[in-house]
C-alpha positions in Angstrom: 153.3 199.8 -56.0 154.9 197.9 -53.2 158.4 196.5 -53.9 158.1 192.7 -54.3 160.4 190.0 -55.5 157.9 189.2 -58.4 155.8 192.0 -59.9 153.3 192.2 -62.7 153.7 193.9 -65.9 151.9 194.0 -69.1 153.7 192.8 -72.2 152.7 194.8 -75.4 150.5 192.8 -77.5 150.9 192.3 -81.4 148.5 194.1 -83.5 145.3 192.4 -84.2 142.3 193.0 -86.5 140.3 195.8 -85.4 143.4 197.2 -83.8 142.4 200.9 -84.7 139.2 200.7 -82.6 141.0 198.9 -79.8 143.7 201.6 -79.8 141.0 204.2 -79.7 138.9 202.7 -76.8 141.6 201.0 -74.8 144.7 202.7 -76.1 147.2 203.6 -73.4 148.1 207.0 -74.9 147.4 210.3 -73.2 145.8 211.6 -76.4 143.2 208.8 -76.5 142.3 209.2 -72.9 141.7 212.9 -73.6 139.7 212.3 -76.6 137.5 209.8 -74.8 136.9 212.3 -71.9 136.2 215.2 -74.5 133.6 213.2 -76.4 131.8 212.0 -73.2 131.7 215.5 -71.9 130.4 216.9 -75.3 127.8 214.2 -75.3 126.6 215.1 -71.8 126.7 218.8 -72.4 124.7 218.4 -75.6 122.0 216.2 -73.9 121.8 218.6 -71.1 121.4 221.7 -73.3 118.8 219.8 -75.4 116.8 219.0 -72.4 116.8 222.5 -71.2 115.9 223.8 -74.5 112.9 221.2 -74.6 111.5 222.6 -71.3 111.8 226.2 -72.6 110.0 225.4 -75.9 107.2 223.5 -74.1 106.8 226.4 -71.7 106.5 228.7 -74.7 104.0 226.5 -76.4 102.1 226.2 -73.2 102.2 222.5 -73.3 101.6 221.8 -69.7 100.8 218.1 -70.3 104.4 217.6 -71.3 106.1 220.5 -69.4 104.9 219.5 -65.9 106.1 215.9 -65.8 109.4 216.7 -67.5 110.1 219.5 -65.2 109.2 217.3 -62.3 111.7 214.6 -63.6 114.4 217.3 -64.3 113.9 218.5 -60.5 114.0 215.1 -59.3 117.1 214.3 -61.2 118.7 217.4 -59.9 118.1 216.3 -56.4 119.4 212.9 -57.0 122.6 214.5 -58.6 122.8 216.8 -55.5 122.7 213.8 -53.2 125.5 212.1 -55.2 127.5 215.3 -55.0 126.9 215.5 -51.2 128.4 212.0 -50.9 131.5 212.9 -52.8 132.2 216.5 -52.1 132.2 216.5 -48.3 136.0 217.2 -48.2 135.6 219.9 -50.9 132.9 221.8 -49.1 134.1 220.9 -45.6 133.8 223.9 -43.2 131.3 225.8 -45.4 128.0 226.7 -43.7 125.1 224.6 -44.7 123.1 227.7 -45.8 125.8 228.0 -48.6 126.5 224.3 -49.1 123.1 223.3 -49.9 122.3 225.7 -52.6 125.6 225.0 -54.1 124.9 221.4 -54.1 121.4 221.7 -55.4 122.0 224.3 -58.2 125.6 223.8 -59.4 126.1 220.0 -58.8 122.4 219.2 -58.9 120.3 221.1 -61.4 123.4 222.1 -63.7 124.5 218.5 -63.2 128.0 219.6 -62.3 128.5 216.1 -60.5 128.2 214.5 -64.0 131.1 216.6 -65.2 133.1 215.8 -62.1 132.2 212.1 -62.7 133.6 212.4 -66.2 136.8 214.0 -64.8 137.1 211.2 -62.2 137.0 208.6 -65.0 139.5 210.4 -66.9 141.9 210.4 -63.9 141.3 206.7 -63.2 142.3 205.9 -66.7 145.3 208.0 -66.5 146.1 206.2 -63.2 145.7 202.8 -64.9 147.8 203.9 -67.7 150.9 204.7 -65.5 150.3 201.8 -63.2 153.3 199.5 -64.2 151.6 196.5 -62.5 148.4 196.9 -64.8 146.5 196.2 -61.6 144.3 199.3 -61.9 142.8 197.8 -65.0 141.7 194.7 -63.4 139.1 196.1 -61.0 135.7 194.7 -60.6 132.9 195.6 -63.0 131.5 198.5 -61.1 135.0 200.1 -60.6 136.0 199.8 -64.3 136.0 203.2 -66.1 133.4 203.7 -68.7 134.3 203.0 -72.3 131.3 204.3 -74.3 129.3 206.5 -72.0 129.7 207.8 -68.5 125.9 207.6 -67.8 124.1 204.3 -68.1 121.0 203.5 -66.3 120.7 207.1 -64.9 121.0 208.5 -68.4 118.5 206.1 -69.7 115.9 207.0 -67.1 116.3 210.6 -67.6 116.8 210.5 -71.6 113.9 208.2 -72.2 111.1 210.7 -71.3 112.8 213.7 -73.1 113.5 211.7 -76.2 109.8 210.6 -76.2 108.5 214.0 -75.8 110.8 215.4 -78.4 109.9 212.9 -80.9 106.3 213.2 -80.2 106.5 216.9 -80.4 108.1 216.6 -83.9 105.1 214.6 -85.0 102.5 216.9 -83.5 104.1 220.0 -85.1 102.6 218.8 -88.3 101.2 222.0 -89.9 97.6 221.1 -89.7 94.8 223.5 -88.7 93.6 221.3 -85.8 93.2 223.3 -82.5 92.6 220.5 -80.2 94.2 221.0 -76.6 96.5 217.9 -77.3 98.0 219.6 -80.5 100.8 222.0 -80.6 99.7 225.6 -80.8 102.5 227.2 -83.0 103.7 230.4 -81.3 106.1 231.1 -84.2 105.5 232.5 -87.6 107.1 232.2 -91.0 109.7 229.4 -91.4 110.6 229.3 -87.6 108.1 226.7 -87.0 109.7 224.2 -89.4 113.0 225.0 -88.0 111.8 224.3 -84.4 110.1 221.1 -85.5 113.4 219.7 -86.9 115.2 220.9 -83.7 113.0 218.6 -81.8 113.6 215.8 -84.2 117.6 216.2 -83.8 117.2 216.7 -80.1 115.1 213.3 -80.0 117.8 211.4 -82.0 120.6 212.8 -79.8 118.8 211.4 -76.8 118.3 208.2 -78.6 121.8 207.9 -79.4 122.8 208.8 -75.8 120.5 206.0 -74.6 122.0 203.6 -77.1 125.5 204.3 -75.9 124.4 203.8 -72.3 122.9 200.4 -73.2 125.9 199.6 -75.1 128.0 200.3 -72.0 125.9 198.0 -69.9 126.2 195.2 -72.5 129.8 195.6 -72.6 130.2 195.2 -68.9 127.7 192.3 -68.4 128.6 190.2 -71.5 132.0 188.7 -72.2 130.9 187.8 -75.6 129.9 191.4 -76.5 133.0 192.7 -75.2 135.1 190.3 -77.3 133.0 191.2 -80.4 133.3 194.9 -79.8 137.0 194.9 -79.2 137.9 192.8 -82.2 136.0 194.8 -84.9 134.9 198.3 -85.4 132.1 197.3 -87.7 130.7 194.9 -84.9 130.9 197.7 -82.4 129.0 200.1 -84.8 126.5 197.3 -85.6 125.9 196.8 -81.9 125.4 200.5 -81.3 122.9 200.7 -84.4 121.1 197.6 -83.0 120.3 199.2 -79.6 119.6 202.6 -81.3 117.0 201.2 -83.7 115.5 199.2 -80.8 114.9 202.3 -78.9 113.6 204.3 -81.8 111.2 201.5 -82.8 109.9 201.2 -79.3 109.2 204.9 -79.0 107.6 205.1 -82.5 105.3 202.2 -81.7 104.1 204.0 -78.5 103.7 207.4 -80.3 101.7 205.7 -83.0 99.4 204.1 -80.5 98.9 207.5 -78.8 98.0 209.2 -82.1 95.3 206.7 -82.7 93.7 207.2 -79.2 92.0 210.4 -80.4 88.7 208.9 -80.9 88.3 208.3 -77.3 87.9 212.2 -76.7 90.1 212.0 -73.7 92.5 214.8 -74.6 90.1 217.7 -73.7 90.1 216.3 -70.2 92.7 217.8 -67.8 93.5 214.3 -66.6 94.0 213.1 -70.2 97.7 212.7 -69.9 97.2 210.3 -66.9 94.7 208.3 -69.0 97.2 208.1 -72.0 100.0 207.2 -69.7 97.9 204.2 -68.1 99.0 201.7 -70.8 102.6 202.6 -70.3 102.1 202.2 -66.4 100.6 198.8 -66.9 103.5 197.6 -69.1 105.9 198.8 -66.5 104.1 196.9 -63.7 104.1 193.8 -65.8 107.9 194.2 -66.4 108.4 194.8 -62.8 106.6 191.6 -61.9 108.7 189.7 -64.5 111.9 191.0 -63.0 110.8 189.8 -59.6 110.2 186.5 -61.0 113.6 186.4 -62.9 115.5 185.6 -59.7 118.9 183.9 -60.0 119.3 180.8 -58.0 120.3 181.4 -54.3 120.2 185.1 -54.8 119.4 187.4 -51.8 116.2 189.4 -51.7 116.6 192.7 -53.4 114.4 195.9 -52.8 111.6 196.8 -55.0 113.3 200.1 -56.1 116.0 198.2 -58.0 113.2 196.4 -60.0 111.3 199.5 -60.6 114.2 201.4 -62.0 115.4 198.5 -64.4 111.7 198.1 -65.4 111.7 201.6 -66.7 114.6 200.7 -69.0 112.8 197.6 -70.1 110.1 199.8 -71.6 112.4 200.6 -74.5 115.1 197.9 -74.5 115.9 194.6 -72.8 119.2 194.9 -70.7 119.3 191.3 -69.9 119.5 190.2 -73.6 123.3 189.6 -73.8 124.0 188.9 -70.1 126.4 185.9 -69.9 127.8 186.2 -66.4 127.7 182.9 -64.5 124.9 182.8 -62.0 122.8 185.1 -64.1 122.4 183.4 -67.5 119.5 181.3 -66.6 117.5 184.1 -65.2 118.4 186.2 -68.1 117.3 183.7 -70.5 114.1 183.3 -68.8 113.4 186.9 -68.7 114.5 187.5 -72.4 112.0 184.7 -73.5 109.1 186.3 -71.5 109.9 189.9 -72.7 109.9 188.5 -76.5 106.4 187.2 -75.7 105.4 190.5 -74.1 106.8 192.4 -77.2 104.9 190.3 -79.6 101.5 191.0 -77.6 102.3 194.7 -77.5 102.9 194.7 -81.3 99.6 192.8 -82.0 97.7 195.0 -79.7 98.9 198.2 -81.3 98.4 197.0 -84.9 94.9 195.7 -83.9 94.0 199.1 -82.4 95.4 200.9 -85.4 93.3 198.8 -87.8 90.1 199.2 -85.7 90.5 203.0 -85.2 91.7 203.8 -88.8 88.1 204.5 -90.0 86.8 206.2 -86.9 86.0 209.8 -87.2 86.5 212.4 -84.5 85.7 216.1 -84.1 88.2 218.2 -82.2 86.2 221.2 -81.7 82.8 223.0 -82.5 84.3 224.5 -85.5 86.2 221.7 -86.9 84.8 219.3 -89.5 84.9 215.5 -88.6 87.8 213.6 -90.1 89.0 210.0 -90.0 91.8 209.2 -87.7 93.7 207.1 -90.2 93.2 209.7 -92.9 94.7 212.5 -90.6 97.5 210.6 -89.5 98.4 209.5 -92.9 98.2 212.9 -94.4 100.0 214.9 -91.8 102.2 212.4 -89.8 102.8 209.7 -92.4 106.5 209.9 -91.5 105.9 208.0 -88.4 105.0 204.9 -90.5 108.3 205.1 -92.4 110.5 205.8 -89.3 108.9 202.8 -87.6 109.2 200.5 -90.4 112.8 201.4 -91.2 114.0 201.1 -87.6 112.1 197.8 -87.2 113.7 196.4 -90.5 117.2 197.6 -89.6 116.9 196.2 -86.1 115.6 192.8 -87.3 118.3 192.6 -90.0 121.1 193.3 -87.4 119.4 190.8 -85.0 119.5 188.0 -87.6 123.0 188.8 -89.1 125.3 190.8 -86.9 124.3 190.7 -83.3 124.5 187.3 -81.7 122.4 186.6 -78.7 123.2 184.7 -75.5 121.0 181.8 -76.8 123.7 180.7 -79.2 126.2 180.4 -76.4 126.2 176.8 -75.2 127.4 177.7 -71.7 126.2 175.9 -68.5 125.1 178.3 -65.8 124.8 177.4 -62.1 127.5 179.4 -60.4 128.8 182.8 -59.4 131.3 185.0 -60.8 132.5 186.8 -57.8 133.1 184.9 -54.7 132.2 186.6 -51.5 133.6 185.1 -48.3 131.8 185.3 -45.0 132.9 188.2 -42.8 134.9 185.8 -40.4 136.9 184.2 -43.3 135.8 180.7 -42.1 136.0 177.6 -44.2 132.6 178.3 -45.9 132.1 180.5 -48.8 128.7 182.0 -49.2 126.7 180.2 -51.9 124.7 181.8 -54.7 125.1 185.1 -56.5 125.9 188.1 -54.3 122.9 190.1 -55.7 119.7 189.9 -57.7 119.3 190.5 -61.5 118.2 194.0 -61.2 120.8 195.0 -58.7 123.5 193.2 -60.9 122.3 195.2 -63.8 122.5 198.6 -61.9 125.8 198.0 -60.3 127.3 197.1 -63.6 126.5 200.5 -65.0 129.0 203.4 -65.1 126.7 206.2 -64.1 125.5 207.6 -60.7 122.5 205.2 -60.3 124.8 202.2 -59.5 125.9 203.9 -56.4 122.7 203.2 -54.8 123.1 199.4 -55.5 126.9 198.8 -55.6 128.3 197.0 -52.7 132.2 197.4 -52.8 133.7 194.1 -53.3 137.2 192.8 -53.3 139.1 193.6 -56.5 141.9 191.7 -58.4 144.1 194.8 -57.8 143.7 194.3 -54.0 146.2 191.4 -54.3 149.8 191.8 -55.0 151.9 188.9 -56.3 155.1 188.0 -54.5 156.5 184.9 -55.9 155.6 181.8 -58.2 154.8 178.7 -56.2 154.7 176.3 -59.1 153.6 175.7 -62.8 151.1 173.3 -64.2 149.7 172.2 -67.4 147.1 174.9 -67.5 148.4 177.7 -65.4 150.6 179.0 -62.7 150.1 179.1 -58.9 151.6 182.3 -57.3 151.6 183.6 -53.8 149.7 186.7 -53.4 149.3 189.2 -50.5 146.0 191.1 -49.9 147.3 194.6 -49.5 143.8 196.2 -49.5 140.3 195.3 -49.0 137.8 196.6 -51.6 140.4 199.3 -52.6 140.9 200.4 -48.9 144.5 199.9 -47.9 145.2 197.6 -45.1 147.8 197.7 -42.3 150.8 195.3 -42.8 150.0 193.3 -39.8 146.4 192.6 -41.1 147.4 191.5 -44.7 146.7 187.9 -45.5 148.5 185.7 -47.9 146.8 183.4 -50.4 147.6 181.2 -53.1 146.1 182.4 -56.6 145.9 180.1 -59.5 146.1 181.7 -62.7 144.5 179.5 -65.4 144.8 179.5 -69.1 141.3 178.6 -70.5 141.7 179.6 -74.1 141.1 176.7 -76.6 140.8 176.8 -80.3 138.3 173.8 -79.9 135.7 172.7 -77.4 138.2 170.1 -76.1 139.4 166.8 -77.6 137.3 163.8 -78.2 138.4 162.2 -75.0 139.0 165.3 -72.8 136.7 168.2 -72.0 137.8 171.8 -72.7 140.0 173.8 -70.3 137.4 176.3 -69.8 135.0 173.4 -68.7 137.7 172.2 -66.3 138.1 175.6 -64.9 134.3 175.9 -64.5 134.0 172.7 -62.7 136.6 173.5 -60.2 135.2 177.0 -59.6 131.7 175.2 -59.0 133.0 172.5 -56.7 135.0 174.6 -54.5 132.2 177.2 -54.2 129.8 174.3 -53.1 132.0 172.3 -50.7 133.1 173.2 -47.3 135.3 170.7 -45.4 138.5 170.8 -43.2 140.4 168.5 -45.5 139.4 170.4 -48.7 141.2 173.6 -49.8 139.1 176.8 -49.1 138.0 179.1 -51.9 138.4 182.7 -51.1 137.7 184.5 -54.3 137.3 184.0 -58.1 138.1 186.5 -60.8 138.1 186.7 -64.6 141.4 188.1 -65.8 141.8 189.9 -69.1 143.4 188.1 -72.0 147.0 189.4 -71.4 150.4 188.3 -70.6 152.3 188.8 -67.3 156.0 189.5 -66.8 158.4 189.1 -64.2 160.0 192.5 -63.9 163.1 191.1 -62.0 164.2 188.7 -64.5 162.2 190.2 -67.5 160.8 186.9 -68.4 157.2 186.2 -69.3 155.4 183.9 -66.9 154.5 180.7 -68.6 152.8 177.3 -67.8 154.6 174.0 -68.5 153.6 174.1 -72.1 154.8 177.5 -72.7 151.5 179.3 -72.7 151.8 182.9 -71.4 148.0 183.8 -71.4 145.8 183.4 -68.4 142.0 184.1 -68.2 140.7 183.0 -64.6 142.2 183.5 -61.2 141.2 181.4 -58.4 142.2 182.7 -55.1 142.5 179.9 -52.4 144.0 179.4 -48.8 147.8 179.4 -48.7 149.4 176.3 -47.2 153.0 177.4 -46.4 154.1 173.8 -45.5 153.8 172.8 -49.3 152.5 169.6 -50.6 152.8 165.9 -49.7 155.3 165.2 -52.6 157.8 167.7 -51.5 157.3 166.6 -47.8 158.0 163.0 -48.5 161.0 164.0 -50.8 162.7 166.0 -48.3 162.1 163.5 -45.4 162.3 160.3 -47.3 165.2 157.8 -47.7 166.3 159.5 -51.0 166.9 156.1 -52.8 165.4 152.6 -53.2 168.0 150.7 -51.5 166.6 150.2 -48.0 169.6 148.3 -46.7 172.0 151.1 -47.4 170.1 153.6 -45.2 171.7 153.4 -41.7 169.8 156.3 -40.5 166.4 154.5 -40.4 165.6 152.9 -37.1 162.4 151.1 -35.9 161.5 154.3 -34.0 161.8 156.3 -37.2 159.8 153.8 -39.1 157.0 153.7 -36.6 157.0 157.5 -36.3 156.6 158.0 -40.0 154.0 155.1 -40.3 151.9 156.8 -37.7 151.9 160.0 -39.2 151.2 158.7 -42.8 148.5 156.5 -41.5 146.7 159.5 -39.8 147.1 161.3 -43.2 145.7 158.4 -45.1 142.7 158.3 -42.8 142.2 162.1 -43.5 142.2 161.6 -47.2 139.5 158.9 -46.6 137.4 161.3 -44.7 137.7 163.8 -47.5 136.7 161.2 -49.9 133.7 160.1 -47.8 132.5 163.7 -47.7 133.1 164.3 -51.6 131.4 161.0 -52.7 128.5 161.8 -50.5 128.2 165.0 -52.4 128.6 162.8 -55.6 131.9 164.4 -56.4 134.7 162.3 -58.1 138.1 163.8 -57.5 139.8 161.7 -60.2 143.4 163.3 -59.7 144.7 162.3 -56.3 148.4 162.4 -56.2 150.9 163.8 -53.6 151.4 167.2 -55.5 147.5 167.8 -55.1 147.7 166.9 -51.3 148.7 170.2 -49.5 149.7 170.2 -46.0 148.8 172.8 -43.1 149.5 173.2 -39.5 146.4 173.1 -37.3 146.1 174.4 -33.7 147.4 171.0 -32.5 150.6 171.9 -34.2 150.5 168.9 -36.4 150.5 168.6 -40.3 147.0 167.9 -41.9 146.1 167.2 -45.4 144.1 169.5 -47.7 143.0 168.4 -51.0 143.6 170.8 -53.8 143.3 171.1 -57.6 139.8 170.1 -58.6 140.2 170.8 -62.1 139.8 167.1 -62.9 137.0 166.6 -60.6 133.3 166.2 -61.7 130.1 166.4 -59.7 127.3 163.9 -60.9 123.8 165.2 -61.6 120.7 163.6 -62.6 121.1 165.0 -66.2 124.9 164.0 -66.1 125.8 161.0 -64.1 128.5 159.4 -66.1 132.3 159.6 -65.8 133.7 159.0 -69.2 136.4 161.6 -70.0 140.2 161.2 -69.7 141.7 162.7 -66.8 144.2 162.1 -64.0 148.0 161.4 -63.8 149.4 158.1 -65.3 151.3 156.8 -62.2 148.1 157.2 -60.1 145.1 156.9 -62.3 143.0 153.8 -62.5 143.4 151.1 -65.2 140.0 151.9 -66.7 141.2 155.5 -67.1 144.5 154.4 -68.7 142.3 152.1 -71.1 140.7 155.2 -72.5 144.1 156.8 -73.2 145.3 153.6 -74.8 142.4 152.7 -76.8 141.3 156.2 -77.8 137.7 155.4 -77.0 135.6 156.8 -74.2 134.1 154.4 -71.7 132.1 154.7 -68.5 133.8 154.2 -65.1 132.8 154.8 -61.5 134.1 156.9 -58.6 136.1 153.9 -57.5 138.9 155.4 -59.5 139.6 157.6 -56.5 140.0 154.3 -54.4 142.6 153.1 -56.9 144.6 156.4 -56.7 144.3 156.2 -52.8 146.2 152.9 -52.9 148.8 154.2 -55.2 149.4 157.3 -53.0 149.3 155.3 -49.8 152.1 153.2 -51.2 154.4 156.1 -51.9 153.6 157.7 -48.6 154.8 154.5 -46.8 157.8 153.8 -49.2 158.9 157.5 -49.2 161.6 157.0 -51.9 162.5 159.3 -54.6 164.0 158.4 -58.0 167.7 159.4 -58.1 167.5 161.1 -61.5 164.0 162.5 -61.9 163.2 163.2 -58.3 159.7 161.5 -58.6 158.5 159.4 -55.9 159.2 155.7 -56.6 156.5 153.1 -57.0 157.8 149.7 -55.9 156.6 146.3 -57.2 154.4 143.9 -55.0 157.5 141.6 -54.4 159.4 144.6 -53.0 156.9 146.3 -50.5 155.5 143.2 -49.1 158.8 142.2 -47.4 159.7 145.7 -46.3 159.3 147.0 -42.8 158.2 150.2 -44.1 155.0 148.7 -45.2 153.1 146.6 -42.7 151.4 143.5 -43.7 147.9 144.9 -43.1 149.0 147.9 -45.1 150.2 145.7 -48.0 146.8 144.0 -48.1 145.0 147.2 -48.1 147.0 148.4 -51.1 146.6 145.2 -52.9 142.8 145.4 -52.4 142.3 149.0 -53.5 144.6 148.7 -56.5 142.7 145.7 -57.9 142.1 145.8 -61.7 138.4 145.0 -61.0 136.7 148.1 -59.6 134.1 146.0 -57.9 136.7 144.4 -55.6 138.3 147.7 -54.4 135.7 148.2 -51.8 134.0 151.5 -50.7 135.3 154.2 -48.5 133.2 152.8 -45.5 134.9 149.4 -46.0 138.4 151.0 -46.0 137.7 153.0 -42.9 136.8 149.7 -41.1 140.1 148.0 -42.5 142.5 146.6 -40.0 145.2 149.0 -41.1 143.4 151.7 -39.4 142.6 149.6 -36.4 144.8 148.4 -33.6 147.8 146.2 -34.5 151.4 145.7 -33.5 154.3 146.5 -36.0 158.2 146.2 -35.3 157.2 145.2 -31.6 155.3 148.5 -31.1 151.7 149.0 -30.5 149.6 150.8 -33.2 146.5 152.4 -31.7 143.3 152.5 -33.8 142.4 155.8 -35.5 139.8 157.9 -33.7 137.6 158.9 -36.7 135.4 161.1 -34.7 138.4 163.3 -33.5 140.2 163.7 -36.8 138.8 167.0 -37.4 139.5 168.4 -34.1 141.7 171.5 -33.9 141.1 172.6 -37.4 141.6 176.1 -38.3 
C-alpha cells in the first residue's frame, strides 16, 4: 500500500445476529480461510472421484448409452481445463519442450483437473492477501475478482455435474432388481448383496453432485443479488434454506425428466442403437427454447453477445433458473421477463409430463421374446415407486421454501434502467458509454467463480484500483475524497500516467423508504447515478465509474478517527468516481476573492477596473450556467439544488475558469410515467418559494423546473455581490434596496435578478428568454463597454 496522507482501514464491527456464520464465511482469521479452502478442495475431489467411479461402473455394466456421452463430456472438460491451465501456467512451464508441456497440461491439469486444485489454492491466497491488506481494498474488487464463498466452481461445475448427477440418479432407479433384460436396463454384473451396495453408491454419488450443483448456484445468487447476499450473511438458517431451495429445485427437475424417460418405454425405441438420441430429443428441444428465450431477454442498450454464452447458460436453465434473484441495476427488467417466461415453460413441461404419464400408465410393453407383457405404470410402481416419493418430497420442500423463506426479486420494488459498473470510453472523453457492459448470459457467466467465467470476463476497473489521498469535503449523505488511480483493472500504472478523481462516498442506508416529503437516500443516489450516466456536457461533471461499497466504516489511519458525514454517519454504500476539479467550487472562489464584508465603502482596494473585471468573469460564468440549464431542461432534467458549492470550477485550454455543475442527488428526470416535481429538496437560501412552502406546510405540492431559474437568480446575486458573512463565512444575500444602488450590480443585472426571483413562477421567464436578456448583451457600466456574450463560442476550448 502506498503511503498517503489519508488511508483506508476497516473498523471492527460489533457482533450481529448470525455472527457465527458470518465469522465462518467472511471471518478474517487464518483458521477460517484454511477451513474454507479445505472444504472446497474436499468437495471438488469427492465429485471428481465419484465421476470417475461412475465411468468405471458404466464400463463394467456395458452401458454404452451412458458411458459414451459421459466419457466425451469428461474428455471435453479435460481439454477445457488444460486450456485454462495453459493460460495460467506459462511461467511455470516456461522453457519446457512442447512435447512434455502438452501431455502435462492435458493429463495432470486437464483430465485430472489439477487446474481446479490450483484455482482453489489461488482463491485461498487471495483471501489471505485481503486479510493482511490494511486498506481493505483487496476485498472491494469487482464481482468476477471476488474470491468464492461457497464453491470454487459455478457454471463449469453445473455444466459438468448435471449429466453425471442425472446418470447416477437414473442408474439408481434402473438397478431395480427386476428380471427385465431390455437393452435399456442395467445388466447386473455383480452377485450377492454387492448389487444393492452399488445401487446406493450411485444414489449417494447423485446427491453429492446435486449438492455441488446447488452450492454453485448459490454462489452465483450470492454474487448477482444484493438481497440474497444480505439474507445469507445475516442468518445461518436463511443460508441453509437457500441451499436447500436450490438443491430441491435441481433434484425435482431431474426426477421429472427421469420419470418422463421411464414412461417412454411403450415407444419401443430403446432397442434401437439411436435410442439415446431419440430420448434426448425432448431435452434438446427444451434447451433450444431456453436459448431462444435468453436471446430475447436482452437488457436495454446491451451489446451483442455470442451464441456460446447463451448456449452455456441454457444448459443450466434445464435444471435451475439462474436469473431468479438477479437485482443488479440494468439487468433486473430482463431477469424479470425471463423468470416469468421460465415459469410458464415450467408449467407447460409439468403438464406435458403429467399428461404423458397418465396416458402411458395402462400401456403394455414386451421387452423381449421371452418376456411377458406388462403395463408401464404397474412396472414403474412396483420396482421404481421411490421416484414418485422423491419427486413429491423435493417439489413440496421447494414450494414450501419458495412461499415462506426464499424471497424472489418480484417483491423488491426497485426501479431498473441503469448500469452498476460504469465503463468509460478508451479516450476518457466527456462521454460515458451508455447501457450495460454486457448481455444477460455473459453477465451471469462472468459473475461465476469457476473457470468458465474466464471465457466471458472482461477485466474492468476495480474499487481497489483507487487509493484515497485526502478528504475534500463532507455533506449530508456522504464524504467527497480525492483518489488516485494507481492501477487499471489490477495492472499497476506508472506514476506519470496515474490520474486523480473525486470520489463521492454515499450513505444510502435508511430504516424507512424516505419521509413523507422527501424521497429515500437510496433513491437520491440512484437518480444521481442515472442522470450522470445519461448526460454528457462540458458544463456538467463527468462520471467516470460507479461502485457499490460494502456496508463498513472507514478510518483515517493518520488521525485514528472514523470518517463521518455532517450528521455523524460512518457507513457508506456507494461510490461515484467523477472528474476532479482542483480549482474548487464557486463558493470558495468568491470567498477568497470577495470583499470579505458587507460594507462596500470601507473597501478601499476595490476600483472600477476590479469591479468590471469581476463582472465580466461572473457574467460569463452565469451564461455558462444558463447553457447547462438549457441542455438539462431539454433532457427534461430539473437540477433543483443550484448553489455555489455545487458549481465546480476547472481550467480549460484557454486558461480561464469555467463552471461545472455537480451534485445531482436532488435532480430528477421527468418521464411519461413520472412527470411531476413534488418532493422537498434544495437549500433554503437558494431554493424557490414553492419548495419552501412544502417545508413550511408539511404538504407536498407540484411545482415546475422554473425552480432552477429562481435559484439561478439567487446565485447570480451572490456572484456579483461577492461578500461573506463575518461569522459564518457564508455568502451574503443583500436586500433589494442594497444591491440596486451598488456599483457591483449593474442596473440590467438587478432587473434580471428581480425577474427570475419573482414569487410567481410564470413570470420568471424561460432559459431562452434569459439568454436574450440585456444583461448578456452589450451595455456600458462604470464608463466601460461590456461586449455581448458570444453564446456559440462558450464551449470552445473545453477539455
